[in-house]
C-alpha positions in Angstrom: 21.0 13.2 85.5 23.4 13.3 88.5 21.4 15.6 90.9 23.4 14.4 93.9 26.7 15.6 92.3 25.4 19.2 91.6 26.6 22.0 93.8 23.1 22.8 95.0 22.8 26.5 96.0 20.6 25.5 99.0 23.8 23.8 100.5 26.1 26.7 99.7 28.8 27.6 102.2 27.7 31.2 101.8 29.7 34.4 101.5 32.7 35.6 103.4 31.0 38.8 104.5 27.5 38.7 105.8 25.1 40.9 103.9 22.0 42.4 105.5 20.0 42.8 102.3 18.2 39.7 101.1 17.1 38.6 97.6 14.9 35.6 97.8 13.8 35.8 94.2 17.2 34.5 93.0 19.6 31.8 94.0 23.0 32.8 95.5 24.7 31.6 92.2 22.3 33.7 90.1 23.3 36.7 92.2 27.0 35.8 91.7 26.5 35.8 88.0 24.9 39.2 88.1 27.7 40.6 90.2 30.3 39.4 87.7 28.4 40.7 84.7 27.8 44.1 86.3 31.5 44.5 87.4 33.8 47.0 85.9 36.4 44.3 85.2 33.9 42.3 83.1 33.1 45.3 80.9 36.7 46.1 80.3 37.2 42.6 78.8 35.6 44.1 75.7 38.9 45.8 74.9 41.3 43.2 76.0 43.1 40.9 73.5 42.2 37.2 73.1 44.7 36.2 70.4 44.6 39.1 67.9 44.8 42.7 68.8 41.1 43.7 68.9 41.7 47.2 67.4 42.8 45.6 64.1 39.3 44.2 63.3 35.8 44.4 64.7 35.5 40.6 64.0 38.3 39.2 66.2 37.3 37.8 69.5 38.1 39.7 72.6 38.4 38.5 76.2 34.7 39.5 76.6 33.3 37.6 73.6 35.5 34.6 74.5 34.2 34.6 78.1 30.6 34.8 76.8 31.2 31.8 74.4 32.8 29.8 77.2 29.8 30.6 79.4 27.4 29.4 76.8 29.2 26.1 76.3 29.5 25.7 80.1 25.8 26.3 80.6 24.9 23.8 77.9 27.0 21.1 79.4 25.7 21.8 82.9 22.2 21.4 81.6 23.0 18.1 80.0 24.2 16.7 83.3 21.5 18.4 85.3 24.1 20.4 87.3 23.7 24.0 88.4 23.8 26.1 85.2 24.1 29.4 87.0 27.3 28.3 88.9 28.9 26.8 85.8 28.1 30.1 83.9 29.5 32.3 86.7 32.8 30.4 86.8 33.1 30.7 83.0 32.2 34.4 82.9 34.7 35.2 85.6 37.6 33.0 84.7 39.5 35.7 82.7 38.7 38.8 84.8 42.4 39.0 85.9 43.8 39.0 82.4 46.0 42.1 81.7 46.0 44.0 78.4 47.5 42.2 75.3 46.6 38.7 76.4 49.3 36.3 77.4 52.0 38.6 76.2 50.9 41.2 78.7 50.8 38.5 81.4 54.4 37.5 80.5 55.6 41.1 80.7 53.9 41.8 84.1 55.3 38.5 85.5 58.8 39.7 84.4 58.2 43.1 86.1 57.0 41.4 89.3 59.6 38.6 89.3 61.1 39.8 92.7 57.7 40.8 94.1 55.5 37.7 94.1 55.1 37.3 90.3 52.0 37.6 88.3 49.5 35.2 86.7 46.0 36.0 85.5 44.3 33.3 87.6 45.8 34.7 90.8 44.8 38.2 89.6 41.3 37.1 88.9 40.9 36.3 92.6 42.4 39.7 93.5 39.8 41.4 91.2 36.8 39.7 92.7 37.9 39.8 96.4 39.8 43.1 96.6 40.0 45.4 93.5 36.3 45.6 92.7 34.5 47.9 95.1 30.7 47.7 95.2 29.8 47.7 98.9 30.4 50.2 101.7 31.5 47.5 104.2 34.0 45.4 102.2 36.1 45.2 99.0 35.3 42.7 96.2 32.1 41.2 94.9 31.7 38.9 97.9 30.8 35.9 95.8 29.8 32.6 97.3 32.4 30.1 98.5 31.5 27.7 95.6 32.0 30.4 92.9 35.3 31.5 94.4 36.5 27.8 94.7 35.4 27.1 91.2 37.1 30.1 89.7 40.4 29.6 91.6 40.6 25.8 90.8 39.1 25.7 87.3 42.5 24.7 85.9 43.0 22.1 88.6 44.4 21.6 92.1 46.9 24.1 93.5 49.2 22.2 95.8 52.5 23.9 95.4 53.9 27.2 94.1 50.7 28.8 95.3 50.4 32.3 93.8 50.7 35.5 95.8 47.0 36.4 96.4 45.5 32.9 96.4 48.0 32.0 99.2 47.1 35.0 101.2 43.4 34.8 100.7 43.2 31.0 101.4 44.6 31.6 104.9 41.4 33.5 105.9 38.9 31.7 103.6 39.9 28.1 103.0 39.1 27.2 99.4 40.3 23.6 99.8 43.1 24.0 97.3 44.1 20.3 97.5 40.6 19.1 96.7 39.2 18.8 93.2 36.7 21.5 92.3 33.0 20.8 91.8 31.8 19.5 88.5 30.4 22.9 87.4 33.9 24.3 87.6 35.4 21.4 85.7 32.9 21.9 83.0 33.8 25.6 82.8 37.4 24.6 82.4 36.8 22.1 79.6 34.4 24.6 77.9 37.4 27.0 77.7 39.4 24.4 75.8 36.5 23.8 73.4 36.1 27.6 72.8 39.7 28.4 72.0 40.4 25.2 70.1 37.7 26.2 67.6 37.3 30.0 67.8 41.0 30.7 67.5 40.9 28.8 64.2 38.1 31.0 62.9 40.0 34.2 63.9 43.2 32.9 62.3 41.3 32.3 59.0 39.9 35.8 59.2 43.4 37.2 59.8 44.7 35.3 56.8 47.1 33.2 58.8 45.1 30.0 58.0 43.0 28.7 55.1 40.8 25.6 54.6 43.6 23.8 52.7 45.9 24.1 55.8 43.1 23.0 58.0 43.0 19.7 56.1 46.5 19.0 57.5 44.9 18.3 60.8 43.3 14.8 60.7 40.4 15.7 63.0 39.4 18.7 60.9 40.1 16.9 57.6 37.5 14.2 58.4 34.9 16.8 59.2 35.7 18.7 55.9 35.5 15.5 53.9 32.1 14.6 55.3 30.7 18.2 54.8 31.9 18.4 51.2 30.1 15.1 50.6 26.9 16.6 52.0 27.2 20.1 50.5 28.8 19.8 47.0 29.1 23.5 46.2 29.7 25.0 49.6 32.1 28.0 49.7 35.1 28.2 52.0 33.5 30.8 54.4 30.4 28.7 54.9 32.5 25.6 55.1 34.6 27.1 57.9 31.4 27.8 60.0 30.1 24.3 59.5 33.5 22.7 60.3 33.7 24.5 63.6 30.0 23.9 64.4 30.5 20.2 63.8 33.8 20.2 65.7 32.2 21.7 68.8 29.3 19.3 68.7 31.6 16.3 68.5 33.6 17.6 71.4 30.6 18.2 73.6 29.1 14.8 72.8 32.4 13.2 73.6 32.6 15.0 77.0 29.1 13.9 77.9 29.7 10.2 77.1 33.2 10.0 78.7 32.2 11.9 81.9 29.2 9.5 82.4 31.6 6.6 82.0 34.1 8.2 84.5 31.3 8.7 87.1 30.0 5.2 86.7 33.4 3.4 86.7 34.5 5.3 89.8 31.1 4.9 91.5 30.9 8.6 92.4 27.7 9.2 94.4 28.5 12.5 96.2 30.4 15.8 95.8 32.9 14.4 98.3 33.7 11.6 95.9 34.3 14.2 93.2 36.6 16.2 95.5 38.7 13.2 96.4 39.2 12.0 92.8 42.8 12.0 91.5 41.9 13.7 88.3 39.1 15.8 86.8 36.0 13.7 86.4 34.8 15.9 83.4 37.0 14.9 80.5 37.5 14.1 76.9 37.9 10.5 75.8 41.5 9.4 75.0 40.9 9.8 71.3 39.3 13.2 71.6 42.0 14.4 74.0 44.5 13.3 71.3 42.6 15.3 68.7 42.5 18.4 70.9 46.3 18.1 71.5 46.9 18.0 67.8 44.7 21.1 67.3 46.7 22.9 70.0 50.0 21.9 68.3 48.5 22.9 64.9 47.6 26.4 66.3 51.0 26.9 67.9 52.8 26.0 64.7 50.5 28.0 62.3 49.0 30.8 64.4 50.4 31.6 67.9 54.1 31.4 66.7 53.4 33.0 63.3 56.1 35.4 62.3 53.6 38.2 61.6 52.6 38.2 65.3 56.1 38.1 66.8 56.9 41.8 66.3 53.5 42.8 67.6 54.1 40.7 70.7 57.5 42.3 71.3 55.9 45.7 71.0 53.1 45.1 73.5 55.4 43.4 76.0 57.6 46.5 75.8 54.6 48.7 76.5 53.8 46.9 79.7 57.4 46.7 80.9 58.0 50.4 80.3 54.7 51.5 81.9 55.7 49.5 85.0 59.1 51.1 85.1 57.6 54.6 84.6 55.2 54.3 87.5 57.8 52.7 89.7 60.0 55.8 89.3 57.0 58.2 89.2 54.6 56.7 91.7 53.0 60.1 92.3 51.7 59.9 88.7 49.4 57.0 89.7 45.7 58.0 90.1 45.0 59.2 93.6 42.7 56.3 94.6 45.4 53.8 93.7 48.0 55.8 95.7 45.7 55.8 98.8 46.4 52.1 99.5 49.2 52.2 102.0 49.0 48.5 103.0 50.5 47.1 99.7 54.0 47.4 98.3 54.2 50.0 95.4 55.1 47.2 93.0 51.8 45.3 93.7 49.8 48.6 93.4 51.4 49.3 90.0 50.7 45.7 88.9 47.1 45.9 89.9 46.7 49.2 88.1 48.3 48.1 84.8 46.6 44.7 84.8 43.2 46.4 84.9 44.0 48.5 81.8 42.4 47.8 78.4 44.6 47.4 75.3 43.7 50.8 74.0 44.2 52.6 77.3 47.6 51.1 77.8 48.7 52.0 74.3 47.4 55.5 74.6 49.0 56.0 78.0 52.3 54.7 76.6 52.2 57.1 73.7 51.4 60.0 76.0 54.3 59.2 78.2 57.0 58.3 75.7 56.1 60.2 72.6 
């Protein structure tokens, strides 16, 4: 629909490192997607926590399944707008590559450990993973993704004008990602697809975990309206099937709302080029005010009933303790780090330990902790 606003691969700014091999059968963004999918960091997302510790059930979402679901939503929206689906999917698939074990609690613990050494956040670590930690080529570190993929991944949560994180700041000096400009529409779509995914799928996982039920879901006005309409249509539907249909309808409503509101935003602001998108004060891809309000109430509902649930607090404290004590152990016993990690003499030991721990899966971190302290 808005071809002139798509990040066309023919106009790509290319890769930081020149590559001698050529692949004319695929676009640069298709190749980027393949590089992400085939990376070690992407595979390890299989055993990294989304909300619930993955080892407790085979049905809970992990960072991997969450990333795949975000990518599917992103691709669908890009197709609706006639944007570059491969780029939107690449940003979505890669957006959580820097997440440490145990989800946001692991991130919190690593940030505490790195407080005096540049801090830690998963978005910054994602850029480290795809530009430094992954090693796939004899001539350079990282996946050597296109400028558009890197820009989209780094800015999928918005502009970065101040308090620029450790690695993003260092990398941007040699490869300008225009941190003060809005990202392309494909990246904005990946970001809002993330919101759609966790606002709905965290509800499903919470019901599976017994922290929520359909009656509680009715306390939320948005979900209650959907439940009311579905029960009018399916008189004898059981709660399990009702849950699936509620979330299916919820996601459809959100996607339709984004489509309608984004078209309005583009027309009202008379955006005719990518430069217009970059200069806009806010994301062009957005929910309507009413749907944004609905999403905010869902987030509050999840915080009150799921994320801050008392049954999860002790587990969170335990996993934070695992990360903090692993960091202290390797700081005191740096010779216990694997040889290939110790070989890097250009980084402070704290950053090397941070990189090493953040790349661990939940199960590996737990097993290593037990081996050391038990």
